[in-house]
C-alpha positions as CSV (number, residue, x, y, z in Angstrom):
1,M,102.2,124.3,119.0
2,K,100.0,124.8,115.8
3,T,99.2,128.3,117.0
4,H,103.0,129.1,117.3
5,Q,103.6,127.6,113.9
6,R,100.8,129.7,112.3
7,V,102.3,132.9,113.9
8,L,105.8,131.9,112.6
9,A,104.4,131.2,109.1
10,K,102.5,134.5,109.0
11,D,105.7,136.4,110.1
12,I,107.6,134.7,107.3
13,L,105.0,135.8,104.8
14,S,104.8,139.4,106.1
15,S,108.5,139.7,105.8
16,I,108.4,139.2,102.0
17,S,108.4,142.5,100.2
18,E,105.7,143.1,97.5
19,D,108.2,143.0,94.7
20,T,109.7,139.8,96.0
21,Y,106.2,138.3,96.5
22,F,105.3,138.9,92.8
23,E,108.7,137.6,91.6
24,K,108.4,134.5,93.7
25,S,104.8,134.0,92.5
26,K,106.0,134.1,88.9
27,C,108.7,131.5,89.6
28,L,106.3,129.3,91.5
29,S,103.8,129.5,88.6
30,K,106.4,128.4,86.2
31,V,107.4,125.4,88.4
32,L,103.7,124.5,88.9
33,S,102.8,124.8,85.2
34,Q,105.7,122.6,84.2
35,F,104.9,120.1,87.0
36,L,101.3,119.8,85.8
37,R,102.4,119.4,82.2
38,D,104.8,116.6,83.2
39,L,102.3,114.6,85.2
40,N,101.4,111.2,83.8
41,F,97.8,111.8,84.8
42,H,95.1,112.9,82.4
43,F,93.0,115.6,83.9
44,T,90.8,118.4,82.8
45,K,89.2,119.6,86.1
46,V,91.6,121.8,88.2
47,G,90.5,123.2,91.5
48,V,92.2,126.5,92.3
49,F,91.9,129.2,95.0
50,S,91.8,132.9,95.3
51,P,95.0,134.0,97.1
52,I,94.6,135.9,100.3
53,Q,97.2,137.4,102.8
54,K,100.3,136.8,100.6
55,E,99.4,133.3,99.6
56,P,101.2,132.7,96.3
57,L,99.6,134.1,93.2
58,W,99.3,131.3,90.6
59,F,99.4,132.0,86.9
60,L,98.9,128.7,85.2
61,E,99.9,128.3,81.6
62,F,97.1,125.9,80.7
63,E,95.5,125.1,77.4
64,D,91.9,125.9,76.8
65,N,90.8,122.3,77.4
66,Y,91.1,122.7,81.2
67,N,88.2,123.6,83.4
68,Y,88.8,125.6,86.6
69,Y,86.9,125.2,89.8
70,L,86.8,127.6,92.8
71,P,85.9,126.7,96.4
72,T,82.7,128.0,97.8
73,M,81.3,127.6,101.3
74,L,78.3,125.3,101.7
75,D,77.8,126.4,105.3
76,D,80.0,127.4,108.3
77,I,82.0,124.2,108.1
78,A,81.9,122.7,104.6
79,M,83.0,123.7,101.2
80,G,82.6,122.4,97.7
81,F,83.9,123.3,94.3
82,I,82.0,125.1,91.5
83,P,83.0,125.6,87.9
84,A,84.7,129.0,87.6
85,D,83.2,131.4,85.2
86,F,85.7,134.1,85.9
87,H,83.3,136.7,84.4
88,K,80.9,136.0,87.3
89,V,83.4,136.0,90.2
90,V,83.0,138.5,93.0
91,K,85.1,139.4,96.1
92,G,84.2,137.4,99.2
93,E,85.4,137.0,102.8
94,Y,88.1,134.5,101.7
95,G,89.1,136.1,98.4
96,L,87.2,135.5,95.2
97,K,83.8,134.0,95.5
98,I,81.5,132.4,92.9
99,D,77.9,131.6,93.5
100,G,76.2,128.6,92.0
101,T,74.9,125.1,92.6
102,D,76.8,123.1,89.9
103,F,79.1,121.4,92.3
104,D,81.7,119.0,90.9
105,E,84.8,117.4,92.1
106,P,88.1,118.5,90.5
107,Q,90.6,115.9,89.6
108,V,93.6,118.0,90.8
109,L,93.4,120.5,93.6
110,I,95.9,123.4,94.0
111,I,95.9,124.0,97.7
112,P,97.2,126.9,99.8
113,G,98.6,126.7,103.2
114,L,100.5,128.8,105.8
115,A,103.3,126.3,105.9
116,F,104.3,122.9,104.5
117,T,107.1,120.4,105.0
118,K,109.3,118.7,102.4
119,T,107.3,115.5,103.2
120,C,104.1,117.3,102.2
121,K,102.5,118.0,105.6
122,R,100.3,121.1,105.5
123,L,99.4,123.8,108.0
124,G,96.3,125.6,107.1
125,R,94.7,128.7,108.6
126,G,92.9,126.7,111.3
127,K,89.3,126.5,110.2
128,G,89.6,123.0,108.7
129,Y,87.7,123.6,105.5
130,Y,90.3,122.0,103.3
131,D,91.0,119.1,105.6
132,R,87.3,118.2,105.9
133,Y,87.0,118.4,102.1
134,L,90.1,116.4,101.5
135,A,89.1,113.6,103.9
136,T,87.0,112.1,101.0
137,F,88.7,113.7,98.0
138,K,90.0,111.1,95.5
139,G,92.1,113.3,93.2
140,L,95.6,114.7,93.3
141,K,96.4,117.1,96.1
142,V,99.1,119.7,95.2
143,G,100.1,122.2,97.9
144,I,101.8,125.5,96.9
145,C,104.0,127.8,98.9
146,F,107.2,129.8,98.8
147,E,110.4,127.9,99.7
148,E,110.5,130.1,102.9
149,Q,107.2,128.6,104.1
150,L,108.7,125.1,104.3
151,L,109.2,124.2,108.0
152,E,111.3,121.3,109.3
153,D,108.2,119.6,110.8
154,L,104.6,120.4,111.6
155,E,102.4,119.3,114.4
156,T,99.5,117.3,112.8
157,T,96.5,115.3,114.0
158,S,94.6,112.5,112.5
159,L,92.3,115.1,110.9
160,D,95.2,116.8,108.9
161,V,95.5,115.6,105.3
162,N,98.9,115.5,103.7
163,M,99.5,116.6,100.1
164,D,100.6,114.3,97.3
165,Y,103.1,117.0,96.2
166,V,104.2,120.5,97.4
167,V,105.3,122.9,94.7
168,T,107.5,125.9,95.6
169,D,109.1,128.7,93.7
170,K,112.2,126.5,93.5
171,T,111.2,122.8,93.1
172,V,108.6,120.1,93.7
173,Y,108.5,117.8,96.7
174,K,106.7,114.4,96.6
175,G,104.8,113.2,99.6
176,I,105.5,110.0,101.5
177,K,102.8,107.3,101.0
């Protein structure tokens, strides 16, 4: 079932034209920036990601007092987050890559996915990197996707971690606790 849902989600993404993709990414970025400004949660450490394969581009309108963190692979199954000095970023297998050993835990994570639900379930790419990391993550989990990537339901297991919120190019959905 998950395999079928991944194929469906990839088909949805591939059907979005480049112009529409950039326009939807701009809309999503505005919704995301406003959502983060409106949070009643003081944070300075924001984990982000490098979009691949039509994952939404995010353009956050943050002030200078935010610190960004990019995921990096620790080994074949685990990832961690490193402060992002965007002057030292290189292209890696999964988008942008940053080398270093100054691991830290962001307070807010902006998380990609192939599909989500309005109740904040997430379907990733199938390798489990985010789910393993999120199993012990104590901060705020914010999934981002285009409205077209919302599915009615997703097959999940006990290893799948739901988001606290899902932000789309149209609105914000709050997870069920």
